[in-house]
N, C-alpha and C positions, 0 to 999 in steps of 0.2 A: 423389261425396263418399265418403270412407272412414269407416265407423262404427268407433269405438274398441272394441277388444275388452274383455273383462271385466277383464283385468289392468291395462290402461291406465286404465280408469275407477276402479278401486280405488286405484291409485297417486295419481291426482289428488285423490281424497277424502282420502287420508292426508296429502298435501302441504298441502291446505287446513287440515286438523286441526292440523298442526305450526305453521302460520302463526298460527292462533288461540291455540295454547298459548304461542307466543313473545310474542304481544301481551299475554296475561294476565300472563306473567312480567315483562314490562317494566313493567306498571302496578303490580304488587304488589312488585317488588324494585328499583325505582329509576326506572322510567319517570315516575312521578309526581314524584319528586325532581328529575328532569331538567326537567320542566315548571315546577316551582317555581323552579329556578335561572334558567330562561329568563325567567320573569315578573319575578323579582327584578332581573335585569339591565335589563329594560325599566323597572322602577320607578326603578332607579338612574339610567338615562338621563334619565327625565323629571325626576327631582330635579335633575340637573345643568343641564338646560334652565331650570328654574325659578330655580336659583341664578344663572345667567348673566343672567337677566332682573331680578335683584334681588328676586324674590319668595321670600324666605327661609322664610317660614312654609309655603308650598306645598312648597318643597324638602324641608323637614323631614318633612312628611307622606309624601312619596314615599319618602324614605330609611327612614322607620319601616315602611312596607309592605314594603320590600325586606328588611329584617332580620327582619321577622316571618315571611317566607317562607324566608329562609336566614340563620339567626342567626350564621353564621360569615363573612358577606360583609364583610370588613374595610373595603373602600373606602366602603361605605355609612355605616359609623360615622364614618370620618374626614371625609367630606363633610358629614355631619350636624353634626359638631362645628364645622366651618368655618362652616356656616350659623348655628349658635347664636352663634358668635364674632362674626359680622357683625351680628347683632341686638344683641349686647352693645355693640359699638362705637357703635351708634345710640341706645343707651338714655340716659336723662336723669338719673333720680334714683339716688342711691347704693344704695338698697334694691333697685331694679330691676337695677342693674349687678351687684350681688353675687349675686342670684338667677340671672341669666343666666350669670355667670362660673362659678358652681357647676355649673350644668346643662351648659355646654360642657365643663368639666373632667371631669365624669362620663363624657361621651361619649368624650372623648380617652382616658380611662383604659380604657373598654370596648374601644376600638380596640386599645390596647396589649395588653390581655389576650388578645384574639382572635389577634393576631399571635404573641404569645409561646406560645400554645397550639398553634401549628403551622399557622396559616392566614395566611401572609404576603400582603402587598399589594405590587404592583409599585412599586418605588422606596421601600420602607419605610425610614423614618428615625425611630427611636424617640427619639433625642436631640432631634430637632426637636419632637416631642410634648412633651418636658419643657420646652422653651423656651416653647411655647404655654401650658402650665400655669403657669409662673412669671409670664409676662406677664399672664395673666388675673387671678391672685391679687394681684399687685402693683398693677395698674391699678384693681382694685376695692377697694383698701385692706384687704387681708386678708393681712398679712405673716405671721401665724401659720401659714396654710396654705402659703404659699411656703416657709416653714422646713421643713415636713413633706416637701415635694417635694425640697428640697435634701438633707435628711437621708437620704431614701430613695436618692437618687442616690449618696451617699457609701458606701452599703453595697456597691455594685458598682464604684465608682470612688473608693477611699479616698484616692488621691493627687491628686484634682481640686482644684487650688489655687483655681480660680475659684469653685467651690462653697463652699470653706472661707471665702474672703474675703466672699462674699455672705452666708453665714450669720453671720459676725462683724459685718458691717455691719447686717444685719437685727436681730440681737440688740442692737446698740447703739441702733438706732432704737426698739426696744421697751423700752429701759431695762433690759435683762436683763444685768447685769454678769457674773454667773457664767458664762452661756453665751458671752458675748462673749470673756471671758478664755479659756475652753476652746477655742474655735475658733482664736483667735490663737495660743495655745500649741501647738495641734496643727499648725498651718501651719509654725511655726518648727521644731518637732520633725522634720517631714518635709523641710524645706529649711533646715537650720541655716547654710548658707553664702550664703544670699540676703538681702541687706540690706533688701529691701522688706518682708519679713514683720516685722522688728523695728520698722521705722518705723510700720507699720500698728498694731502693739501700742502704741507710744508715743502715737500719735494717739488711740487709744481710751482710754488711761489719762488723758490730759489732758482729753479730752471729758467723761468721767464726773465728774472732780473739778471742772472749770470750770463745769459745768452743775449742780453740787450733786446728782448722782444716785448718790452713793456714801455709805454710812453713815460718820459722822465717824471712828469707830474703825477703819475700813478705809482711810481716805484715805492715810495715811502709807505703808503697804505698797504701795498701788496706785501712788502717785507714784514710789516707789523703783523699782518694776518698770518703769515708763515711762521713767525716766531711764536705767536700765541697758540697756533695749532700744534707745534712741536712741544711746547710746554704743557699743553692740555694732555697730549699723549703721555707725557712723562708723569703727569699727576695721576693718570690711570695706571701706568706701568713704569715705575721709577727706574727699572733696570732695562728698559727697552733700548737696545743698542742703536738701532736705526734712527730712533727719535733723538737720541743724544748726538749722533753724527750730524743730522740735519739741523738740529738746534745750533750746533757749532757753525755749520756752513751758512745758515741764515744770518746769524749774528756777525759773521765775518763779512757777509755781503752788506749788512747794515752799516758796518764800520767803514766800508769803502765809500759810502754815500752819506756819511754822517754830516749833519748840518753844522756841527761845531767840534772843536778839538776835545772838549769834555765828553761829548756824546761818543766820539770815536774811541776814546780810552775806555769808556764804560762798556761799549759793545764788544771791544776786543777782550776785555776782562771776562765778560759773560761767555764769549766763544771759547776762551781758554778753559774755563771751568767745565763746560760741557765736553770739551775734548778730553780733559783729564778723567771725568766720570766715564766716558766711553772707554778709555784705556783700562780703567779699573774693572768695568763690566767684562771686557774682553779677557782680561787676565783671570777673572773668576770663572768664566766659561771654560777656558783652557784647563784650569785646575780641576773643574768638575769632570771634564771629559777624560782627563788623565786618571782621576780617581775611578771613574767608571770602567776604564780599560783595565786598570790593575786589579779591580775586584771581579771583572767579568771573566 
């Protein structure tokens, strides 16, 4: 056997000292963080296993432990929200559904904030998160919160026609005439050559008058705007069946509240004209469909 000389023994001691220093540095400057990340991933995995078993409460507990260890673990927030959403689907009372919807929405929002802060998740789709938020609020009968989601979306997507139309519809459901008009007018301003926006405005004007949701002193101006909208749609598309139908309905509504007998007769005449045009368009459509079937 060869005995190590003094230099070799000293080198070995120094090497062991370096190893200890490295170990201490790892623990104090990130080694512990690495251990936390590893444990958080394990918690995430256990949460996923519980989710697949349908044990959503247990899944949420595992996801909570994961984000407690690593607050920027986006996937844990997303899966936690899915678990809360599953509990929401199984809930019975409206009060319970609203509480679970709010809780799930909060977690979806937390996921979005983590991603936007620079901690993306594989396959991130923030628009999909917005869809979940809307569905949760609408299904739990909280349209006011759905409106907030859509308004926030418009700040980054000001030309999103679907969001504008949903906002208009929700405002109509809430009986909010001022907001409904605002969103319809904004849609038309952005797409002045699209007949659909004008028809949607005509439908809204007729709805508020027909359901007596408009102050009497505002009814005339509202119906005038509805009639003009329907006629504008028909100027763009003369055979637009829905525009003809609502032109008829709006003028019949105007006849109900006409200021004079002469106006009443005139409005009824216009309504009948649009009704007849609608009938003719419908007949033409039926003939075309029949021709298509016979030649197909």
